[in-house]
C-alpha positions in Angstrom: 71.0 42.8 -30.0 71.5 46.3 -31.3 70.2 46.6 -34.9 70.9 50.4 -35.2 69.1 52.7 -37.6 70.8 51.6 -40.8 68.5 50.3 -43.6 71.1 47.7 -44.5 70.9 44.5 -42.3 73.9 43.5 -40.4 75.7 40.2 -41.0 74.2 38.7 -37.9 70.7 39.8 -38.9 71.3 38.1 -42.3 72.4 34.9 -40.4 69.2 35.0 -38.3 67.1 35.5 -41.4 68.9 32.6 -43.2 68.0 30.2 -40.3 64.4 31.6 -40.3 64.1 30.7 -44.0 64.7 27.0 -43.2 61.2 25.8 -42.4 62.5 22.6 -40.8 64.4 24.4 -38.0 61.5 24.8 -35.6 60.6 21.1 -36.1 64.2 20.1 -35.5 64.3 22.0 -32.2 61.0 20.5 -31.1 62.2 17.0 -32.0 65.5 17.6 -30.1 63.6 18.7 -26.9 61.1 15.8 -27.1 63.7 13.2 -27.8 66.2 14.2 -25.2 63.8 15.5 -22.6 65.8 18.7 -22.4 63.9 22.0 -22.1 66.0 24.4 -24.2 67.4 24.0 -27.7 68.8 26.6 -30.1 70.6 27.2 -33.3 73.3 29.7 -32.6 75.6 31.8 -34.8 79.1 31.7 -33.2 82.0 33.8 -34.2 85.3 34.7 -32.4 83.5 37.5 -30.4 79.8 36.9 -30.6 77.2 34.2 -29.6 73.7 35.0 -31.0 70.6 32.8 -31.0 69.1 32.4 -34.5 66.2 30.1 -33.5 65.1 29.0 -30.1 62.9 26.5 -28.3 62.6 27.4 -24.7 60.5 25.4 -22.3 62.5 26.2 -19.1 62.3 30.0 -19.2 66.0 30.3 -20.0 65.1 33.7 -21.4 66.7 33.8 -24.8 64.8 34.7 -28.0 66.0 34.9 -31.6 68.5 37.7 -31.8 69.4 37.3 -28.1 73.1 37.2 -27.2 75.3 35.6 -24.7 78.8 36.8 -23.9 81.0 34.5 -26.0 83.5 33.9 -23.2 80.8 32.5 -21.0 79.7 29.7 -23.4 81.1 26.3 -24.2 80.4 27.0 -27.8 83.4 29.3 -27.7 85.5 26.2 -27.2 83.6 24.2 -29.8 84.4 26.8 -32.4 88.1 26.2 -31.9 87.9 22.4 -31.6 85.1 21.8 -34.1 84.1 18.8 -32.0 80.8 18.3 -30.2 80.5 18.5 -26.4 78.1 16.1 -24.7 77.4 16.0 -21.0 74.9 13.8 -19.3 75.5 15.2 -15.8 77.7 18.1 -15.1 78.2 17.4 -11.4 79.6 14.0 -12.3 81.7 15.0 -15.3 85.5 15.1 -14.7 86.1 18.0 -17.1 83.1 20.2 -16.6 82.1 19.7 -12.9 84.0 22.9 -12.1 83.5 24.7 -15.4 82.3 28.3 -15.2 79.6 27.9 -17.9 77.3 25.3 -16.2 77.6 27.2 -12.9 76.7 30.5 -14.5 73.7 29.3 -16.5 72.5 26.5 -14.1 72.4 23.5 -16.3 73.3 19.9 -15.6 72.9 18.3 -19.1 74.3 19.8 -22.3 74.9 18.8 -25.9 76.2 21.0 -28.7 77.0 20.0 -32.2 79.1 22.2 -34.6 77.4 23.3 -37.8 80.1 23.2 -40.5 79.3 24.4 -44.0 80.3 22.3 -46.9 83.4 24.5 -47.6 84.6 23.9 -44.0 83.6 27.2 -42.5 82.2 27.2 -39.0 78.7 28.7 -38.8 77.7 27.9 -35.2 76.1 25.2 -33.1 72.9 23.2 -32.6 72.7 22.9 -28.8 70.4 21.9 -26.0 70.6 22.3 -22.2 68.5 21.5 -19.1 68.8 22.0 -15.4 68.3 18.3 -14.9 70.7 15.4 -15.9 69.7 13.7 -19.2 70.9 10.7 -21.1 72.4 12.3 -24.2 75.9 10.7 -24.5 74.8 7.8 -26.7 75.2 7.0 -30.4 71.5 7.5 -31.2 71.3 11.1 -29.8 74.7 12.1 -31.1 73.8 10.7 -34.6 70.6 12.6 -34.6 72.3 15.9 -33.6 75.0 15.4 -36.3 72.3 14.6 -38.9 70.3 17.8 -38.0 73.5 19.9 -38.0 74.4 18.6 -41.4 70.9 19.3 -42.7 71.0 22.9 -41.5 74.5 23.4 -43.1 73.2 22.1 -46.4 70.3 24.5 -46.4 72.5 27.5 -45.5 74.9 26.6 -48.3 72.1 26.2 -50.8 70.5 29.5 -49.9 73.9 31.3 -50.1 74.7 29.9 -53.5 71.3 30.7 -54.9 71.4 34.2 -53.5 74.9 34.9 -54.8 74.0 33.7 -58.3 70.7 35.6 -58.3 72.3 38.9 -57.1 74.9 38.7 -59.9 72.8 37.6 -62.9 69.2 38.4 -62.3 67.2 41.5 -61.7 65.2 41.8 -58.5 61.9 40.8 -60.2 63.2 37.6 -61.8 65.0 36.7 -58.6 61.9 37.1 -56.6 59.8 35.0 -59.0 62.4 32.1 -59.1 62.7 32.2 -55.3 59.0 32.1 -54.7 58.7 29.2 -57.1 61.6 27.3 -55.5 60.3 27.8 -51.9 56.8 26.8 -52.8 57.8 23.5 -54.5 60.8 22.6 -52.3 58.8 23.3 -49.2 56.2 20.8 -50.4 58.7 18.1 -51.2 60.6 18.4 -47.9 57.6 17.6 -45.9 57.6 13.8 -46.5 61.3 13.1 -45.5 60.9 15.5 -42.6 57.8 13.7 -41.4 59.8 10.5 -41.6 62.5 12.0 -39.4 59.9 13.2 -36.9 58.3 9.8 -36.8 61.7 8.2 -36.2 62.5 10.5 -33.3 59.1 9.7 -31.8 60.0 6.0 -31.9 63.4 6.6 -30.4 61.8 8.6 -27.6 59.4 5.8 -26.8 61.8 2.9 -27.2 65.5 3.7 -27.5 66.5 0.0 -27.6 69.8 -0.3 -29.5 68.4 -3.0 -31.9 65.5 -0.8 -32.9 67.5 2.5 -32.8 69.9 1.3 -35.5 67.1 0.6 -37.9 65.3 3.9 -37.2 68.5 5.9 -37.6 69.1 4.2 -40.9 65.7 5.3 -42.1 66.3 8.8 -40.8 69.6 8.9 -42.7 67.8 7.9 -45.8 65.4 10.8 -45.3 68.3 13.2 -44.9 69.8 11.8 -48.2 66.5 12.5 -49.9 66.7 16.1 -48.6 70.3 16.4 -49.8 69.3 15.1 -53.2 66.6 17.8 -53.4 69.1 20.5 -52.5 71.6 19.1 -55.1 68.9 19.4 -57.7 68.2 23.0 -56.8 71.9 23.8 -56.8 72.2 22.3 -60.3 69.2 24.5 -61.3 71.0 27.5 -60.0 74.2 26.6 -61.9 72.2 25.9 -65.1 70.0 29.0 -65.1 71.8 31.5 -62.8 75.4 30.7 -63.8 77.3 29.8 -66.8 76.0 26.2 -67.0 77.0 23.0 -65.4 80.7 22.4 -64.9 82.3 19.1 -66.0 85.3 17.1 -65.0 85.9 15.2 -68.2 88.3 12.2 -68.6 88.4 9.0 -70.7 86.5 6.4 -68.7 85.0 3.0 -69.2 81.3 3.9 -68.8 79.7 0.4 -68.6 80.6 -0.2 -64.9 79.3 3.3 -64.1 76.0 2.8 -65.9 75.6 -0.7 -64.4 76.0 0.7 -60.9 73.3 3.2 -61.5 71.0 0.5 -62.8 71.6 -1.8 -59.8 70.9 1.1 -57.4 67.6 1.8 -59.0 66.8 -2.0 -59.1 67.4 -2.1 -55.4 65.1 0.8 -54.7 62.4 -0.5 -57.1 62.5 -4.3 -56.6 59.1 -4.9 -58.2 59.8 -3.0 -61.4 61.9 -4.9 -64.0 64.8 -3.1 -65.6 66.5 -4.6 -68.7 69.8 -3.3 -69.9 71.8 -3.7 -73.1 75.2 -2.0 -72.9 77.5 -2.2 -75.9 80.5 -0.2 -74.9 83.9 -1.4 -76.0 86.0 1.7 -75.6 86.7 4.5 -73.2 84.5 7.6 -73.6 85.6 11.2 -72.8 83.0 12.5 -70.4 82.2 13.4 -66.8 81.4 10.0 -65.3 79.5 11.5 -62.4 77.3 13.7 -64.6 76.6 10.8 -67.0 75.6 8.7 -64.0 73.3 11.5 -62.8 71.8 11.8 -66.3 71.0 8.1 -66.4 69.7 8.1 -62.8 67.3 10.9 -63.6 66.0 9.3 -66.8 65.7 5.9 -65.2 64.0 7.3 -62.1 61.6 9.2 -64.4 60.8 6.0 -66.3 60.2 4.0 -63.2 57.9 6.6 -61.8 55.8 7.2 -64.9 56.1 4.0 -66.9 53.7 1.0 -66.8 54.3 -1.0 -63.6 53.9 -4.3 -65.4 56.3 -3.6 -68.2 60.1 -3.5 -68.0 62.1 -0.3 -68.4 64.7 -0.7 -71.1 68.2 0.9 -70.9 70.4 0.8 -74.0 73.9 2.3 -74.5 76.2 2.0 -77.5 78.8 3.8 -79.6 78.2 4.0 -83.3 79.7 6.2 -86.0 81.6 8.3 -83.4 78.5 9.0 -81.4 77.7 7.8 -77.9 74.0 7.0 -77.5 72.2 6.3 -74.2 68.4 5.7 -74.2 65.8 4.8 -71.6 62.4 3.5 -72.7 59.2 2.6 -70.9 55.7 1.5 -71.7 52.8 3.5 -70.4 50.7 6.5 -71.1 51.7 8.7 -74.0 53.1 12.1 -73.2 50.9 14.8 -74.9 52.6 17.0 -77.5 51.9 20.1 -75.5 53.5 18.6 -72.5 56.6 17.5 -74.4 57.2 21.2 -75.3 57.7 21.9 -71.6 59.2 18.6 -70.5 62.8 19.8 -70.2 61.9 23.1 -68.4 62.5 23.4 -64.6 59.5 22.9 -62.4 57.5 21.4 -65.3 56.2 18.5 -63.2 53.3 20.6 -61.8 52.1 21.7 -65.2 52.7 18.4 -67.0 51.6 16.0 -64.3 49.8 17.8 -61.4 49.2 14.5 -59.6 52.9 13.6 -59.4 55.1 14.7 -56.4 58.6 16.0 -57.0 60.4 19.2 -57.9 60.2 18.5 -61.6 63.9 19.2 -62.1 65.2 15.7 -63.1 64.6 16.0 -66.8 65.8 19.6 -66.9 69.1 18.7 -65.2 69.5 15.7 -67.5 69.1 18.1 -70.5 71.6 20.5 -69.0 74.1 17.7 -68.6 73.6 16.7 -72.2 74.2 20.3 -73.4 77.3 20.6 -71.2 78.8 17.5 -73.0 78.0 19.1 -76.4 75.2 16.6 -76.9 71.4 16.6 -76.9 68.6 14.9 -75.1 65.3 14.2 -76.9 62.1 12.4 -76.3 59.7 10.4 -78.5 56.4 9.3 -77.1 53.6 7.1 -78.5 50.8 4.9 -77.0 53.3 2.0 -77.1 56.5 3.5 -75.7 58.2 6.6 -74.4 61.9 6.9 -75.2 64.4 9.4 -74.0 67.7 9.5 -76.0 71.0 11.2 -75.2 73.4 11.6 -78.1 76.9 12.9 -77.7 79.5 13.3 -80.5 82.8 11.6 -79.7 85.0 13.7 -82.0 
């Protein structure tokens, strides 16, 4: 790939760098090869006239390295860019559509799988693909599901990076941007290890025993891990909107909030079956708010209470409207929060300073506070040796 003498990186160099910044990609390619038995896997940037490898795992001496390029017209990815559908081939010689295709003949492979990487806004980035000169069993729901999940994960990362970079370039100077990025990468990199390890363990199980009854359960667990990663990315995007942009955006409308709040409570009950949650909801009229954001606020507060509260005492949720004010509170028993810690509690990444022994990005309370502010309300905390209580107040006028 010709980089030229220009000090400014080309668009393709930026794409390669963006993939390189995703620490999970080498593990993804390793898992792909081990699970399928194929010897070459890559993340490729594909445009109308270029095919460039961004990250490569090559165990068959195919010869491509990051930055290496294939002529676009010689690749199947050229067709995938137009159709936006995956191509999966167990055995080229026996495939009715590809047995005489020029690409397998040119590059000497018999098995092939390529999944499009589609960004959240619908734009086509490229493909996650794998090849091998031997036939392989890849045209099955387990392998296709794994590839789709990994492609979605890469797309989420790329989109998160792009949004953070755009906001930082517009609203922060170079020093503050570098500080925030270093902090974000350090903390997010730590928290992504656990769900990524779960995915790795799942693929190892599938590689050893791909029986359909076991595969469905393993894939379900892997999907849960991807959901955890997506939630981490959503939190970081909300951080970017809150600190790098003009604040969180809302879609307000009159809504009956009680069913929304009960759904959040039931979801947390299901994920914390041993921890009791008691709820008193006294809502008799519609409330003008963003229902999704209010649900997110409660989920963050309730998740925080379940994590830090006493395990043998119930978490209490109370919601009511009084004197033209909507009040939502979450209370838990447990250790008192020190006054010095309370001063930093609603700041991003405060978890490491307030509770060094707790995992997590430390963004939940910050985002809850931003949601409260966006609604013209406030989020406060009161903590004693008996109880810690978070209270959201929002005027209804």
